[in-house]
C-alpha positions as CSV (number, residue, x, y, z in Angstrom):
1,X,-17.5,-27.8,10.4
2,X,-19.5,-24.8,13.1
3,X,-20.1,-21.5,11.4
4,X,-17.7,-19.0,13.0
5,X,-18.7,-16.7,15.8
6,X,-19.1,-12.5,14.8
7,X,-15.8,-12.1,16.7
8,X,-14.3,-15.2,15.3
9,X,-14.9,-13.3,11.8
10,X,-13.5,-9.4,13.0
11,X,-10.4,-11.9,14.4
12,X,-9.5,-13.7,11.6
13,X,-10.2,-10.6,9.7
14,X,-8.0,-8.4,11.4
15,X,-5.3,-11.3,11.2
16,X,-5.9,-11.3,7.8
17,X,-5.2,-7.1,7.3
18,X,-1.7,-7.6,9.6
19,X,-0.2,-10.4,7.3
20,X,-0.8,-7.9,3.8
21,X,0.4,-5.0,5.6
22,X,3.6,-6.7,6.8
23,X,4.4,-7.8,3.6
24,X,3.3,-4.2,2.0
25,X,5.5,-3.0,5.2
26,X,8.6,-4.4,4.4
27,X,8.2,-2.5,0.1
28,X,7.5,0.6,1.5
29,X,10.5,0.5,4.3
30,X,13.2,-1.0,1.2
31,X,11.5,1.7,-0.8
32,X,11.8,5.0,1.6
33,X,15.3,3.3,3.1
34,X,16.2,3.4,-0.5
35,X,15.4,7.3,-1.2
36,X,16.6,8.1,2.7
37,X,20.6,7.0,1.2
38,X,20.1,8.4,-2.5
39,X,21.2,12.0,-1.5
40,X,24.3,10.5,-0.3
41,X,25.5,9.0,-3.5
42,X,28.2,10.8,-5.3
43,X,26.2,10.8,-8.7
44,X,23.2,13.0,-6.7
45,X,25.1,16.5,-7.1
46,X,24.7,16.1,-10.8
47,X,20.7,15.6,-10.9
48,X,18.8,18.9,-12.4
49,X,16.2,21.0,-10.7
50,X,13.3,18.1,-11.4
51,X,14.9,15.4,-11.0
52,X,15.3,17.0,-6.8
53,X,12.0,17.9,-7.3
54,X,11.0,14.2,-8.2
55,X,12.5,12.7,-5.8
56,X,10.9,14.7,-2.5
57,X,7.4,13.7,-4.5
58,X,9.1,10.4,-3.9
59,X,10.4,10.6,-0.4
60,X,7.8,11.9,1.1
61,X,4.7,9.8,-0.6
62,X,7.6,7.2,0.9
63,X,6.9,8.3,3.8
64,X,3.2,8.7,3.9
65,X,2.7,5.2,2.8
66,X,4.7,4.1,5.9
67,X,3.3,5.5,8.4
68,X,-0.1,4.8,6.8
69,X,0.3,0.6,6.4
70,X,2.0,1.0,10.5
71,X,-0.6,3.6,11.6
72,X,-2.9,0.3,12.4
73,X,-0.3,-0.8,14.8
74,X,-0.4,2.2,16.7
75,X,-4.3,2.1,16.2
76,X,-4.3,-1.0,17.8
77,X,-2.6,-0.7,21.3
78,X,-4.8,2.5,21.5
79,X,-7.7,0.3,21.4
80,X,-6.2,-2.6,22.8
81,X,-8.8,-4.7,25.3
82,X,-11.5,-2.5,24.1
83,X,-13.3,-4.8,22.3
84,X,-13.4,-2.5,19.3
85,X,-12.0,-4.8,16.9
86,X,-14.7,-4.1,14.2
87,X,-13.3,-0.8,14.6
88,X,-9.9,-1.4,14.0
89,X,-10.5,-3.6,11.1
90,X,-12.3,-1.2,9.3
91,X,-9.8,1.5,10.3
92,X,-6.5,-0.8,9.4
93,X,-8.5,-1.2,5.9
94,X,-9.0,2.8,4.9
95,X,-5.1,3.0,5.8
96,X,-4.0,-0.2,3.6
97,X,-5.7,1.4,0.6
98,X,-4.4,4.9,1.6
99,X,-1.0,3.3,2.2
100,X,-1.0,1.7,-1.3
101,X,-2.3,5.2,-2.5
102,X,1.0,6.6,-1.4
103,X,3.5,3.8,-2.0
104,X,2.4,3.6,-5.9
105,X,2.8,7.7,-5.9
106,X,6.2,7.0,-4.3
107,X,7.2,3.8,-6.6
108,X,5.9,5.9,-10.0
109,X,8.0,8.5,-8.6
110,X,11.1,6.7,-7.9
111,X,11.1,5.1,-11.5
112,X,10.6,8.7,-13.4
113,X,13.4,9.8,-11.2
114,X,16.1,7.2,-12.3
115,X,14.9,7.2,-15.6
116,X,15.1,10.9,-16.2
117,X,18.8,10.5,-15.0
118,X,19.6,7.6,-17.7
119,X,17.4,8.3,-20.1
120,X,15.8,11.0,-22.0
121,X,12.9,12.6,-20.2
122,X,9.9,11.8,-23.3
123,X,10.8,8.2,-22.4
124,X,11.5,8.7,-18.7
125,X,7.8,9.7,-18.4
126,X,6.7,6.7,-20.7
127,X,8.2,4.3,-18.9
128,X,7.0,5.9,-15.4
129,X,3.5,6.3,-17.1
130,X,3.6,2.7,-18.3
131,X,5.3,1.9,-14.7
132,X,1.8,3.2,-13.0
133,X,-0.6,1.6,-15.4
134,X,1.3,-1.4,-14.5
135,X,0.9,-1.1,-10.6
136,X,-2.8,0.1,-11.1
137,X,-3.7,-2.9,-13.2
138,X,-2.8,-5.5,-10.6
139,X,-3.6,-3.5,-7.4
140,X,-7.0,-2.1,-8.7
141,X,-8.1,-2.9,-12.2
142,X,-8.0,-6.8,-11.6
143,X,-9.3,-6.8,-8.0
144,X,-12.2,-4.8,-9.1
145,X,-12.9,-7.3,-11.8
146,X,-12.5,-10.0,-10.2
147,X,-14.7,-8.8,-7.1
148,X,-17.9,-11.4,-7.9
149,X,-15.5,-14.1,-9.7
150,X,-16.2,-17.4,-8.1
151,X,-18.6,-16.3,-5.8
152,X,-20.6,-19.8,-6.6
153,X,-17.1,-21.6,-5.5
154,X,-16.3,-20.1,-1.9
155,X,-18.8,-18.6,0.9
156,X,-15.9,-16.3,2.0
157,X,-17.1,-12.5,2.2
158,X,-14.3,-11.6,4.8
159,X,-13.1,-8.7,2.0
160,X,-15.6,-6.3,3.1
161,X,-15.0,-5.7,6.6
162,X,-18.1,-4.1,7.6
163,X,-19.8,-7.3,6.3
164,X,-21.3,-9.1,10.0
165,X,-21.2,-13.0,10.1
166,X,-23.9,-14.8,8.3
167,X,-24.7,-12.2,6.1
């Protein structure tokens, strides 16, 4: 088995990142579409001022998430065939993190909006906080805790786009 070159590693890292961003992009687009249609439903006129504020936070966070998650495509277009794949991979990596952060805010805000509409406010806050903890557990805590698990099993340091081949 031959060792991949640094260029091949950047290509693979970019392809992996794009695949991850496609999954996140679909989720954020569905959430954004739901939020865009919400004010046109009959029940939206019954929302309180607080619920409308939460809605705006959810909507703007979803828009920011979509912008961040889709931005590597525009960046790729601007840098196309310039041999700057490492820069592109680093940018896409940062935008994925930023996009997921905004998606977290949007999803928790959407949960707060809906639960506050159908339940009491204290219950809505509790469920929304639990939702935030749930997402943070799977999106941040577990990946952080597991980052060094299995180091002896495989030699795969492609998760760090700054790591050149052979390091």
